[in-house]
Backbone atoms as SQL, in Angstrom:
CREATE TABLE atoms (id INTEGER PRIMARY KEY, chain TEXT, resi INTEGER, resn TEXT, atom TEXT, x REAL, y REAL, z REAL);
INSERT INTO atoms VALUES
  (1, 'A', 1, 'MET', 'N', 19.590, -4.388, 54.384),
  (2, 'A', 1, 'MET', 'CA', 18.769, -3.450, 54.819),
  (3, 'A', 1, 'MET', 'C', 17.578, -4.761, 55.035),
  (4, 'A', 2, 'ILE', 'N', 16.701, -4.760, 56.249),
  (5, 'A', 2, 'ILE', 'CA', 15.753, -6.130, 57.093),
  (6, 'A', 2, 'ILE', 'C', 14.566, -4.931, 55.775),
  (7, 'A', 3, 'GLU', 'N', 13.895, -6.363, 55.592),
  (8, 'A', 3, 'GLU', 'CA', 12.964, -6.400, 54.801),
  (9, 'A', 3, 'GLU', 'C', 11.241, -6.371, 55.563),
  (10, 'A', 4, 'ILE', 'N', 10.462, -5.370, 55.507),
  (11, 'A', 4, 'ILE', 'CA', 9.727, -5.132, 56.322),
  (12, 'A', 4, 'ILE', 'C', 8.129, -5.513, 54.889),
  (13, 'A', 5, 'THR', 'N', 7.282, -6.346, 55.696),
  (14, 'A', 5, 'THR', 'CA', 6.421, -6.686, 55.018),
  (15, 'A', 5, 'THR', 'C', 5.038, -6.267, 55.490),
  (16, 'A', 6, 'ARG', 'N', 3.793, -6.099, 55.431),
  (17, 'A', 6, 'ARG', 'CA', 2.477, -5.077, 56.299),
  (18, 'A', 6, 'ARG', 'C', 1.855, -6.351, 55.831),
  (19, 'A', 7, 'ALA', 'N', 0.394, -6.500, 56.584),
  (20, 'A', 7, 'ALA', 'CA', -0.911, -7.135, 56.226),
  (21, 'A', 7, 'ALA', 'C', -1.348, -5.761, 56.879),
  (22, 'A', 8, 'ARG', 'N', -2.323, -5.601, 55.534),
  (23, 'A', 8, 'ARG', 'CA', -3.359, -4.234, 56.228),
  (24, 'A', 8, 'ARG', 'C', -4.637, -4.774, 57.051),
  (25, 'A', 9, 'GLY', 'N', -4.786, -3.821, 57.566),
  (26, 'A', 9, 'GLY', 'CA', -5.870, -4.023, 58.464),
  (27, 'A', 9, 'GLY', 'C', -7.087, -3.324, 57.801),
  (28, 'A', 10, 'LYS', 'N', -8.008, -3.259, 58.714),
  (29, 'A', 10, 'LYS', 'CA', -9.235, -2.536, 58.132),
  (30, 'A', 10, 'LYS', 'C', -9.366, -0.508, 59.007),
  (31, 'A', 11, 'TYR', 'N', -8.331, -0.646, 59.058),
  (32, 'A', 11, 'TYR', 'CA', -8.912, 1.326, 59.825),
  (33, 'A', 11, 'TYR', 'C', -7.340, 1.751, 59.069),
  (34, 'A', 12, 'LYS', 'N', -8.044, 2.300, 58.887),
  (35, 'A', 12, 'LYS', 'CA', -6.610, 4.190, 58.330),
  (36, 'A', 12, 'LYS', 'C', -5.602, 4.232, 59.156),
  (37, 'A', 13, 'GLY', 'N', -4.387, 4.339, 58.385),
  (38, 'A', 13, 'GLY', 'CA', -3.139, 4.868, 59.405),
  (39, 'A', 13, 'GLY', 'C', -2.812, 3.422, 60.771),
  (40, 'A', 14, 'ARG', 'N', -2.967, 2.575, 60.511),
  (41, 'A', 14, 'ARG', 'CA', -2.592, 1.514, 61.063),
  (42, 'A', 14, 'ARG', 'C', -2.624, -0.139, 60.120),
  (43, 'A', 15, 'ASN', 'N', -2.086, -0.786, 60.129),
  (44, 'A', 15, 'ASN', 'CA', -1.794, -1.822, 59.924),
  (45, 'A', 15, 'ASN', 'C', -2.191, -3.432, 60.874),
  (46, 'A', 16, 'ALA', 'N', -2.497, -4.511, 60.263),
  (47, 'A', 16, 'ALA', 'CA', -2.849, -5.773, 61.240),
  (48, 'A', 16, 'ALA', 'C', -2.147, -6.445, 61.614),
  (49, 'A', 17, 'GLY', 'N', -0.522, -5.970, 60.807),
  (50, 'A', 17, 'GLY', 'CA', 0.259, -7.215, 61.186),
  (51, 'A', 17, 'GLY', 'C', 1.791, -6.925, 60.253),
  (52, 'A', 18, 'THR', 'N', 2.718, -6.803, 61.109),
  (53, 'A', 18, 'THR', 'CA', 3.928, -6.163, 59.797),
  (54, 'A', 18, 'THR', 'C', 5.391, -7.189, 60.777),
  (55, 'A', 19, 'ARG', 'N', 5.549, -7.767, 59.147),
  (56, 'A', 19, 'ARG', 'CA', 6.943, -8.098, 59.462),
  (57, 'A', 19, 'ARG', 'C', 8.115, -7.936, 59.250),
  (58, 'A', 20, 'ALA', 'N', 8.721, -8.074, 60.114),
  (59, 'A', 20, 'ALA', 'CA', 10.796, -7.600, 59.930),
  (60, 'A', 20, 'ALA', 'C', 11.656, -8.674, 59.677),
  (61, 'A', 21, 'GLY', 'N', 12.179, -8.943, 59.260),
  (62, 'A', 21, 'GLY', 'CA', 12.936, -9.841, 59.112),
  (63, 'A', 21, 'GLY', 'C', 12.679, -11.166, 59.673),
  (64, 'A', 22, 'ASP', 'N', 12.365, -12.021, 60.442),
  (65, 'A', 22, 'ASP', 'CA', 12.216, -13.361, 60.908),
  (66, 'A', 22, 'ASP', 'C', 11.220, -12.504, 61.906),
  (67, 'A', 23, 'MET', 'N', 10.924, -11.243, 62.736),
  (68, 'A', 23, 'MET', 'CA', 9.891, -11.601, 63.353),
  (69, 'A', 23, 'MET', 'C', 8.108, -10.613, 62.714),
  (70, 'A', 24, 'ILE', 'N', 7.381, -11.322, 63.829),
  (71, 'A', 24, 'ILE', 'CA', 6.066, -10.628, 62.816),
  (72, 'A', 24, 'ILE', 'C', 5.531, -10.029, 64.453),
  (73, 'A', 25, 'TRP', 'N', 4.795, -9.175, 63.961),
  (74, 'A', 25, 'TRP', 'CA', 4.027, -8.304, 65.008),
  (75, 'A', 25, 'TRP', 'C', 2.878, -8.460, 64.385),
  (76, 'A', 26, 'ALA', 'N', 1.299, -8.186, 65.462),
  (77, 'A', 26, 'ALA', 'CA', -0.082, -8.576, 64.803),
  (78, 'A', 26, 'ALA', 'C', -0.756, -8.165, 65.987),
  (79, 'A', 27, 'VAL', 'N', -1.882, -7.306, 65.911),
  (80, 'A', 27, 'VAL', 'CA', -2.772, -6.894, 66.718),
  (81, 'A', 27, 'VAL', 'C', -4.220, -7.945, 66.569),
  (82, 'A', 28, 'ALA', 'N', -5.135, -8.361, 66.937),
  (83, 'A', 28, 'ALA', 'CA', -6.509, -8.463, 66.589),
  (84, 'A', 28, 'ALA', 'C', -7.223, -8.108, 67.047),
  (85, 'A', 29, 'THR', 'N', -8.810, -7.691, 67.224),
  (86, 'A', 29, 'THR', 'CA', -9.836, -7.512, 67.848),
  (87, 'A', 29, 'THR', 'C', -11.168, -8.318, 67.010),
  (88, 'A', 30, 'ASP', 'N', -12.102, -8.725, 68.019),
  (89, 'A', 30, 'ASP', 'CA', -13.403, -8.654, 66.877),
  (90, 'A', 30, 'ASP', 'C', -13.762, -8.092, 66.055),
  (91, 'A', 31, 'GLN', 'N', -14.092, -8.076, 64.542),
  (92, 'A', 31, 'GLN', 'CA', -14.556, -7.460, 63.648),
  (93, 'A', 31, 'GLN', 'C', -16.196, -7.474, 63.365),
  (94, 'A', 32, 'SER', 'N', -16.922, -8.663, 64.292),
  (95, 'A', 32, 'SER', 'CA', -17.690, -9.124, 63.996),
  (96, 'A', 32, 'SER', 'C', -18.752, -8.294, 64.907),
  (97, 'A', 33, 'ASP', 'N', -18.419, -7.604, 65.690),
  (98, 'A', 33, 'ASP', 'CA', -19.143, -7.013, 67.280),
  (99, 'A', 33, 'ASP', 'C', -20.023, -8.164, 67.563),
  (100, 'A', 34, 'ALA', 'N', -19.481, -9.688, 68.168),
  (101, 'A', 34, 'ALA', 'CA', -20.043, -10.616, 68.714),
  (102, 'A', 34, 'ALA', 'C', -20.805, -10.060, 69.799),
  (103, 'A', 35, 'PRO', 'N', -21.797, -10.403, 70.646),
  (104, 'A', 35, 'PRO', 'CA', -22.073, -10.016, 72.301),
  (105, 'A', 35, 'PRO', 'C', -21.123, -10.187, 73.640),
  (106, 'A', 36, 'ASP', 'N', -20.841, -11.115, 73.243),
  (107, 'A', 36, 'ASP', 'CA', -19.951, -11.737, 74.832),
  (108, 'A', 36, 'ASP', 'C', -18.464, -11.703, 74.405),
  (109, 'A', 37, 'MET', 'N', -17.936, -11.954, 75.470),
  (110, 'A', 37, 'MET', 'CA', -16.309, -11.851, 75.551),
  (111, 'A', 37, 'MET', 'C', -15.963, -13.796, 75.110),
  (112, 'A', 38, 'TYR', 'N', -16.628, -15.080, 75.040),
  (113, 'A', 38, 'TYR', 'CA', -16.048, -15.927, 74.373),
  (114, 'A', 38, 'TYR', 'C', -16.009, -15.934, 72.806),
  (115, 'A', 39, 'SER', 'N', -17.206, -15.457, 72.195),
  (116, 'A', 39, 'SER', 'CA', -16.675, -14.997, 71.314),
  (117, 'A', 39, 'SER', 'C', -16.461, -14.397, 70.213),
  (118, 'A', 40, 'GLN', 'N', -16.284, -12.995, 71.359),
  (119, 'A', 40, 'GLN', 'CA', -15.006, -12.124, 70.540),
  (120, 'A', 40, 'GLN', 'C', -13.587, -12.817, 70.665),
  (121, 'A', 41, 'THR', 'N', -13.053, -13.323, 71.768),
  (122, 'A', 41, 'THR', 'CA', -12.348, -13.993, 71.609),
  (123, 'A', 41, 'THR', 'C', -11.958, -14.860, 70.616),
  (124, 'A', 42, 'LYS', 'N', -12.997, -15.839, 70.524),
  (125, 'A', 42, 'LYS', 'CA', -12.879, -16.719, 68.970),
  (126, 'A', 42, 'LYS', 'C', -12.852, -16.110, 67.554),
  (127, 'A', 43, 'ALA', 'N', -13.150, -14.698, 67.671),
  (128, 'A', 43, 'ALA', 'CA', -12.812, -14.169, 66.507),
  (129, 'A', 43, 'ALA', 'C', -11.586, -13.385, 66.258),
  (130, 'A', 44, 'ALA', 'N', -11.595, -12.442, 67.674),
  (131, 'A', 44, 'ALA', 'CA', -10.116, -12.302, 67.401),
  (132, 'A', 44, 'ALA', 'C', -8.814, -13.169, 67.566),
  (133, 'A', 45, 'LEU', 'N', -8.918, -14.893, 67.773),
  (134, 'A', 45, 'LEU', 'CA', -7.970, -15.222, 67.505),
  (135, 'A', 45, 'LEU', 'C', -7.346, -15.688, 66.045),
  (136, 'A', 46, 'ALA', 'N', -9.261, -15.771, 65.284),
  (137, 'A', 46, 'ALA', 'CA', -9.516, -16.550, 64.176),
  (138, 'A', 46, 'ALA', 'C', -8.365, -15.057, 63.361),
  (139, 'A', 47, 'GLU', 'N', -8.765, -13.742, 63.378),
  (140, 'A', 47, 'GLU', 'CA', -7.968, -12.879, 63.109),
  (141, 'A', 47, 'GLU', 'C', -6.797, -13.010, 63.110),
  (142, 'A', 48, 'ILE', 'N', -6.155, -13.393, 64.095),
  (143, 'A', 48, 'ILE', 'CA', -4.556, -13.608, 64.421),
  (144, 'A', 48, 'ILE', 'C', -3.946, -14.316, 63.968),
  (145, 'A', 49, 'ASP', 'N', -4.497, -15.710, 63.421),
  (146, 'A', 49, 'ASP', 'CA', -4.233, -17.005, 62.303),
  (147, 'A', 49, 'ASP', 'C', -4.201, -16.461, 61.038),
  (148, 'A', 50, 'ARG', 'N', -5.063, -15.347, 60.490),
  (149, 'A', 50, 'ARG', 'CA', -5.116, -15.286, 58.696),
  (150, 'A', 50, 'ARG', 'C', -4.006, -13.702, 58.959),
  (151, 'A', 51, 'VAL', 'N', -3.791, -13.321, 60.376),
  (152, 'A', 51, 'VAL', 'CA', -2.460, -12.441, 59.783),
  (153, 'A', 51, 'VAL', 'C', -1.329, -12.862, 60.143),
  (154, 'A', 52, 'LEU', 'N', -1.337, -14.146, 61.156),
  (155, 'A', 52, 'LEU', 'CA', 0.036, -14.906, 61.166),
  (156, 'A', 52, 'LEU', 'C', 0.398, -15.179, 59.480),
  (157, 'A', 53, 'ALA', 'N', -0.670, -16.260, 58.865),
  (158, 'A', 53, 'ALA', 'CA', -0.786, -16.556, 58.212),
  (159, 'A', 53, 'ALA', 'C', -0.244, -15.871, 57.272),
  (160, 'A', 54, 'GLU', 'N', -0.778, -14.897, 56.866),
  (161, 'A', 54, 'GLU', 'CA', -0.331, -13.755, 55.935),
  (162, 'A', 54, 'GLU', 'C', 1.103, -13.722, 55.126),
  (163, 'A', 55, 'LEU', 'N', 1.366, -13.598, 56.564),
  (164, 'A', 55, 'LEU', 'CA', 2.871, -13.035, 56.968),
  (165, 'A', 55, 'LEU', 'C', 4.022, -13.889, 57.058),
  (166, 'A', 56, 'GLY', 'N', 3.833, -14.928, 56.886),
  (167, 'A', 56, 'GLY', 'CA', 4.887, -16.285, 57.105),
  (168, 'A', 56, 'GLY', 'C', 4.911, -16.653, 58.478),
  (169, 'A', 57, 'SER', 'N', 3.799, -17.108, 59.195),
  (170, 'A', 57, 'SER', 'CA', 4.096, -18.055, 60.632),
  (171, 'A', 57, 'SER', 'C', 2.376, -18.453, 60.972),
  (172, 'A', 58, 'ASP', 'N', 2.096, -19.236, 62.467),
  (173, 'A', 58, 'ASP', 'CA', 1.361, -19.350, 62.139),
  (174, 'A', 58, 'ASP', 'C', 1.721, -19.357, 64.077),
  (175, 'A', 59, 'ARG', 'N', 0.508, -19.948, 64.767),
  (176, 'A', 59, 'ARG', 'CA', -0.064, -19.864, 65.826),
  (177, 'A', 59, 'ARG', 'C', 1.466, -20.981, 67.118),
  (178, 'A', 60, 'THR', 'N', 1.646, -21.652, 66.590),
  (179, 'A', 60, 'THR', 'CA', 2.863, -22.143, 67.356),
  (180, 'A', 60, 'THR', 'C', 3.993, -22.002, 67.260),
  (181, 'A', 61, 'ARG', 'N', 4.405, -20.505, 67.138),
  (182, 'A', 61, 'ARG', 'CA', 5.412, -19.689, 66.682),
  (183, 'A', 61, 'ARG', 'C', 5.660, -18.103, 67.221),
  (184, 'A', 62, 'LEU', 'N', 4.272, -18.456, 68.155),
  (185, 'A', 62, 'LEU', 'CA', 3.552, -17.650, 69.143),
  (186, 'A', 62, 'LEU', 'C', 5.206, -17.594, 69.867),
  (187, 'A', 63, 'VAL', 'N', 5.700, -15.592, 70.242),
  (188, 'A', 63, 'VAL', 'CA', 6.636, -15.919, 71.218),
  (189, 'A', 63, 'VAL', 'C', 5.739, -14.676, 72.501),
  (190, 'A', 64, 'ASN', 'N', 5.574, -14.145, 72.538),
  (191, 'A', 64, 'ASN', 'CA', 4.720, -12.846, 73.615),
  (192, 'A', 64, 'ASN', 'C', 3.212, -12.694, 72.907),
  (193, 'A', 65, 'VAL', 'N', 2.045, -12.904, 73.918),
  (194, 'A', 65, 'VAL', 'CA', 1.177, -12.411, 73.572),
  (195, 'A', 65, 'VAL', 'C', 0.484, -11.180, 74.694),
  (196, 'A', 66, 'THR', 'N', 0.182, -10.214, 74.427),
  (197, 'A', 66, 'THR', 'CA', -0.451, -9.305, 75.737),
  (198, 'A', 66, 'THR', 'C', -1.739, -9.635, 75.212),
  (199, 'A', 67, 'VAL', 'N', -2.811, -9.708, 76.313),
  (200, 'A', 67, 'VAL', 'CA', -3.865, -9.361, 76.350),
  (201, 'A', 67, 'VAL', 'C', -4.996, -8.781, 76.621),
  (202, 'A', 68, 'TYR', 'N', -5.415, -7.482, 76.240),
  (203, 'A', 68, 'TYR', 'CA', -6.092, -6.443, 76.958),
  (204, 'A', 68, 'TYR', 'C', -7.309, -7.110, 76.918),
  (205, 'A', 69, 'VAL', 'N', -8.045, -6.793, 78.303),
  (206, 'A', 69, 'VAL', 'CA', -9.692, -7.395, 78.072),
  (207, 'A', 69, 'VAL', 'C', -10.200, -6.395, 79.359),
  (208, 'A', 70, 'ALA', 'N', -11.852, -5.817, 78.660),
  (209, 'A', 70, 'ALA', 'CA', -12.421, -4.965, 79.128),
  (210, 'A', 70, 'ALA', 'C', -12.860, -4.837, 80.386),
  (211, 'A', 71, 'LYS', 'N', -12.733, -6.174, 80.920),
  (212, 'A', 71, 'LYS', 'CA', -13.327, -6.236, 82.237),
  (213, 'A', 71, 'LYS', 'C', -12.565, -7.795, 82.330),
  (214, 'A', 72, 'ILE', 'N', -12.224, -7.377, 83.652),
  (215, 'A', 72, 'ILE', 'CA', -11.353, -8.452, 84.322),
  (216, 'A', 72, 'ILE', 'C', -11.945, -9.636, 84.892),
  (217, 'A', 73, 'GLN', 'N', -13.123, -9.048, 85.210),
  (218, 'A', 73, 'GLN', 'CA', -14.194, -10.392, 85.787),
  (219, 'A', 73, 'GLN', 'C', -14.414, -11.541, 84.618),
  (220, 'A', 74, 'LEU', 'N', -14.374, -10.901, 83.263),
  (221, 'A', 74, 'LEU', 'CA', -14.871, -11.480, 81.941),
  (222, 'A', 74, 'LEU', 'C', -13.473, -12.684, 81.420),
  (223, 'A', 75, 'LYS', 'N', -12.555, -12.301, 82.194),
  (224, 'A', 75, 'LYS', 'CA', -11.373, -13.220, 81.837),
  (225, 'A', 75, 'LYS', 'C', -11.212, -14.485, 81.470),
  (226, 'A', 76, 'ASP', 'N', -12.259, -15.180, 82.708),
  (227, 'A', 76, 'ASP', 'CA', -12.716, -16.759, 82.262),
  (228, 'A', 76, 'ASP', 'C', -12.987, -17.131, 81.205),
  (229, 'A', 77, 'GLU', 'N', -13.808, -16.072, 80.489),
  (230, 'A', 77, 'GLU', 'CA', -14.577, -16.953, 78.736),
  (231, 'A', 77, 'GLU', 'C', -13.090, -16.962, 78.259),
  (232, 'A', 78, 'MET', 'N', -12.861, -15.344, 78.124),
  (233, 'A', 78, 'MET', 'CA', -11.481, -15.359, 77.500),
  (234, 'A', 78, 'MET', 'C', -10.425, -16.846, 77.183),
  (235, 'A', 79, 'GLU', 'N', -10.094, -16.767, 78.508),
  (236, 'A', 79, 'GLU', 'CA', -9.177, -18.373, 78.259),
  (237, 'A', 79, 'GLU', 'C', -9.965, -19.407, 78.078),
  (238, 'A', 80, 'LYS', 'N', -10.833, -19.400, 78.522),
  (239, 'A', 80, 'LYS', 'CA', -11.794, -20.912, 77.767),
  (240, 'A', 80, 'LYS', 'C', -11.600, -20.863, 76.182),
  (241, 'A', 81, 'ALA', 'N', -11.551, -19.834, 75.667),
  (242, 'A', 81, 'ALA', 'CA', -11.104, -19.600, 74.000),
  (243, 'A', 81, 'ALA', 'C', -9.537, -20.041, 73.658),
  (244, 'A', 82, 'TRP', 'N', -9.039, -18.999, 74.989),
  (245, 'A', 82, 'TRP', 'CA', -8.079, -19.557, 74.432),
  (246, 'A', 82, 'TRP', 'C', -7.173, -20.689, 74.483),
  (247, 'A', 83, 'LEU', 'N', -7.537, -21.586, 75.434),
  (248, 'A', 83, 'LEU', 'CA', -7.274, -22.550, 75.617),
  (249, 'A', 83, 'LEU', 'C', -7.633, -23.681, 74.767),
  (250, 'A', 84, 'GLU', 'N', -8.336, -23.602, 73.882),
  (251, 'A', 84, 'GLU', 'CA', -9.131, -23.857, 72.873),
  (252, 'A', 84, 'GLU', 'C', -8.338, -24.014, 71.748),
  (253, 'A', 85, 'TRP', 'N', -7.719, -22.629, 71.603),
  (254, 'A', 85, 'TRP', 'CA', -7.210, -22.010, 70.529),
  (255, 'A', 85, 'TRP', 'C', -5.265, -22.813, 70.407),
  (256, 'A', 86, 'ILE', 'N', -5.061, -22.250, 71.404),
  (257, 'A', 86, 'ILE', 'CA', -3.791, -22.418, 71.782),
  (258, 'A', 86, 'ILE', 'C', -2.913, -24.252, 71.522),
  (259, 'A', 87, 'GLY', 'N', -4.092, -24.818, 72.460),
  (260, 'A', 87, 'GLY', 'CA', -3.783, -26.467, 72.532),
  (261, 'A', 87, 'GLY', 'C', -3.136, -26.525, 73.353),
  (262, 'A', 88, 'ASP', 'N', -2.550, -28.023, 73.247),
  (263, 'A', 88, 'ASP', 'CA', -2.440, -28.537, 74.041),
  (264, 'A', 88, 'ASP', 'C', -0.543, -29.177, 74.598),
  (265, 'A', 89, 'ASP', 'N', -0.026, -28.468, 73.567),
  (266, 'A', 89, 'ASP', 'CA', 1.318, -28.545, 73.361),
  (267, 'A', 89, 'ASP', 'C', 2.072, -27.348, 74.080),
  (268, 'A', 90, 'PRO', 'N', 3.240, -27.567, 75.256),
  (269, 'A', 90, 'PRO', 'CA', 3.599, -26.024, 75.973),
  (270, 'A', 90, 'PRO', 'C', 4.873, -26.103, 75.571),
  (271, 'A', 91, 'GLN', 'N', 4.752, -26.534, 74.222),
  (272, 'A', 91, 'GLN', 'CA', 5.969, -26.102, 73.377),
  (273, 'A', 91, 'GLN', 'C', 5.699, -25.360, 71.988),
  (274, 'A', 92, 'HIS', 'N', 4.735, -24.981, 72.229),
  (275, 'A', 92, 'HIS', 'CA', 3.489, -23.749, 71.775),
  (276, 'A', 92, 'HIS', 'C', 2.625, -23.316, 72.349),
  (277, 'A', 93, 'TRP', 'N', 3.157, -22.720, 73.752),
  (278, 'A', 93, 'TRP', 'CA', 2.535, -21.894, 74.519),
  (279, 'A', 93, 'TRP', 'C', 3.236, -20.706, 74.711),
  (280, 'A', 94, 'PRO', 'N', 2.980, -19.428, 73.993),
  (281, 'A', 94, 'PRO', 'CA', 4.036, -18.382, 74.081),
  (282, 'A', 94, 'PRO', 'C', 3.838, -17.784, 75.569),
  (283, 'A', 95, 'GLN', 'N', 4.583, -16.853, 76.350),
  (284, 'A', 95, 'GLN', 'CA', 4.828, -16.175, 77.363),
  (285, 'A', 95, 'GLN', 'C', 3.046, -15.404, 77.030),
  (286, 'A', 96, 'ARG', 'N', 3.086, -14.980, 77.836),
  (287, 'A', 96, 'ARG', 'CA', 1.404, -14.560, 77.584),
  (288, 'A', 96, 'ARG', 'C', 0.734, -13.431, 79.155),
  (289, 'A', 97, 'ALA', 'N', 0.336, -12.063, 78.571),
  (290, 'A', 97, 'ALA', 'CA', 0.627, -11.753, 80.346),
  (291, 'A', 97, 'ALA', 'C', -1.353, -11.122, 79.862),
  (292, 'A', 98, 'CYS', 'N', -1.760, -11.111, 80.544),
  (293, 'A', 98, 'CYS', 'CA', -3.457, -10.481, 80.816),
  (294, 'A', 98, 'CYS', 'C', -3.802, -9.307, 81.348),
  (295, 'A', 99, 'VAL', 'N', -3.965, -8.272, 80.613),
  (296, 'A', 99, 'VAL', 'CA', -4.095, -6.781, 81.465),
  (297, 'A', 99, 'VAL', 'C', -5.765, -6.479, 81.500),
  (298, 'A', 100, 'GLU', 'N', -6.729, -6.215, 82.008),
  (299, 'A', 100, 'GLU', 'CA', -7.481, -4.976, 81.903),
  (300, 'A', 100, 'GLU', 'C', -7.514, -3.945, 81.908),
  (301, 'A', 101, 'ALA', 'N', -7.547, -3.403, 81.026),
  (302, 'A', 101, 'ALA', 'CA', -7.889, -1.907, 80.111),
  (303, 'A', 101, 'ALA', 'C', -9.501, -1.289, 79.509),
  (304, 'A', 102, 'PRO', 'N', -9.587, -0.461, 79.385),
  (305, 'A', 102, 'PRO', 'CA', -10.720, -0.185, 78.526),
  (306, 'A', 102, 'PRO', 'C', -9.986, 0.405, 76.990),
  (307, 'A', 103, 'LEU', 'N', -11.742, -0.604, 76.317),
  (308, 'A', 103, 'LEU', 'CA', -11.283, -0.544, 75.168),
  (309, 'A', 103, 'LEU', 'C', -12.666, -0.578, 74.039),
  (310, 'A', 104, 'TYR', 'N', -12.413, 0.231, 73.212),
  (311, 'A', 104, 'TYR', 'CA', -13.275, 1.193, 71.973),
  (312, 'A', 104, 'TYR', 'C', -14.524, 0.315, 71.998),
  (313, 'A', 105, 'LYS', 'N', -15.465, 1.011, 72.442),
  (314, 'A', 105, 'LYS', 'CA', -16.654, 0.578, 72.797),
  (315, 'A', 105, 'LYS', 'C', -17.318, -0.244, 72.787),
  (316, 'A', 106, 'TYR', 'N', -17.911, -1.435, 71.861),
  (317, 'A', 106, 'TYR', 'CA', -18.127, -2.251, 72.280),
  (318, 'A', 106, 'TYR', 'C', -17.296, -3.896, 72.250),
  (319, 'A', 107, 'THR', 'N', -16.048, -3.067, 72.053),
  (320, 'A', 107, 'THR', 'CA', -14.964, -4.717, 72.602),
  (321, 'A', 107, 'THR', 'C', -14.215, -3.788, 73.580),
  (322, 'A', 108, 'LEU', 'N', -14.775, -6.209, 73.485),
  (323, 'A', 108, 'LEU', 'CA', -14.294, -6.895, 75.144),
  (324, 'A', 108, 'LEU', 'C', -12.647, -7.476, 75.093),
  (325, 'A', 109, 'VAL', 'N', -11.956, -8.112, 73.906),
  (326, 'A', 109, 'VAL', 'CA', -11.037, -8.348, 74.159),
  (327, 'A', 109, 'VAL', 'C', -9.731, -7.755, 72.849),
  (328, 'A', 110, 'GLU', 'N', -8.590, -7.279, 72.948),
  (329, 'A', 110, 'GLU', 'CA', -7.689, -6.822, 72.410),
  (330, 'A', 110, 'GLU', 'C', -5.977, -8.116, 72.061),
  (331, 'A', 111, 'PHE', 'N', -5.960, -8.610, 71.209),
  (332, 'A', 111, 'PHE', 'CA', -4.607, -9.650, 71.142),
  (333, 'A', 111, 'PHE', 'C', -3.776, -8.755, 71.033),
  (334, 'A', 112, 'VAL', 'N', -2.301, -8.445, 71.163),
  (335, 'A', 112, 'VAL', 'CA', -1.485, -8.088, 70.729),
  (336, 'A', 112, 'VAL', 'C', 0.011, -8.995, 70.427),
  (337, 'A', 113, 'VAL', 'N', 0.043, -9.433, 69.298),
  (338, 'A', 113, 'VAL', 'CA', 1.011, -10.629, 69.635),
  (339, 'A', 113, 'VAL', 'C', 2.727, -10.512, 68.752),
  (340, 'A', 114, 'ILE', 'N', 3.240, -11.473, 69.442),
  (341, 'A', 114, 'ILE', 'CA', 4.889, -11.246, 68.452),
  (342, 'A', 114, 'ILE', 'C', 5.248, -12.457, 68.114),
  (343, 'A', 115, 'ALA', 'N', 4.957, -13.119, 67.371),
  (344, 'A', 115, 'ALA', 'CA', 5.671, -14.776, 66.272),
  (345, 'A', 115, 'ALA', 'C', 7.484, -14.703, 66.174),
  (346, 'A', 116, 'ALA', 'N', 7.685, -15.199, 65.652),
  (347, 'A', 116, 'ALA', 'CA', 8.848, -15.624, 64.898),
  (348, 'A', 116, 'ALA', 'C', 8.277, -16.412, 63.611),
  (349, 'A', 117, 'ALA', 'N', 9.192, -15.974, 62.799),
  (350, 'A', 117, 'ALA', 'CA', 8.668, -16.064, 60.926),
  (351, 'A', 117, 'ALA', 'C', 8.776, -17.969, 61.071),
  (352, 'A', 118, 'LYS', 'N', 7.890, -18.795, 59.984),
  (353, 'A', 118, 'LYS', 'CA', 8.347, -19.783, 59.701),
  (354, 'A', 118, 'LYS', 'C', 9.475, -19.938, 58.882),
  (355, 'A', 119, 'ASP', 'N', 9.764, -19.123, 57.550),
  (356, 'A', 119, 'ASP', 'CA', 10.317, -19.348, 56.745),
  (357, 'A', 119, 'ASP', 'C', 11.289, -18.336, 56.543);
């Protein structure tokens, strides 16, 4: 049977991440309510780093990322933070899509990621 490990999130009824076997799924938004897309993206990506580390992986093991943005006009700000975070090595770049979607309250960006475990 495949072992399942979960990383607790902030909200009741859902987790920040789940590991099943060698695969990890995680989701993150800004937890500080930063006022702009760039700051929210940086904070959400830091949360992705935290969850991946807790579950035995890191950003270099990302396989797929879906980015939900509240306003597609702000995508360039998200992209700036993303490129700073993901680095220059194409071997570490995941498949990625960016979708405009209504998000809760003041949330401007949400990341849903799939990664391979390191161990």
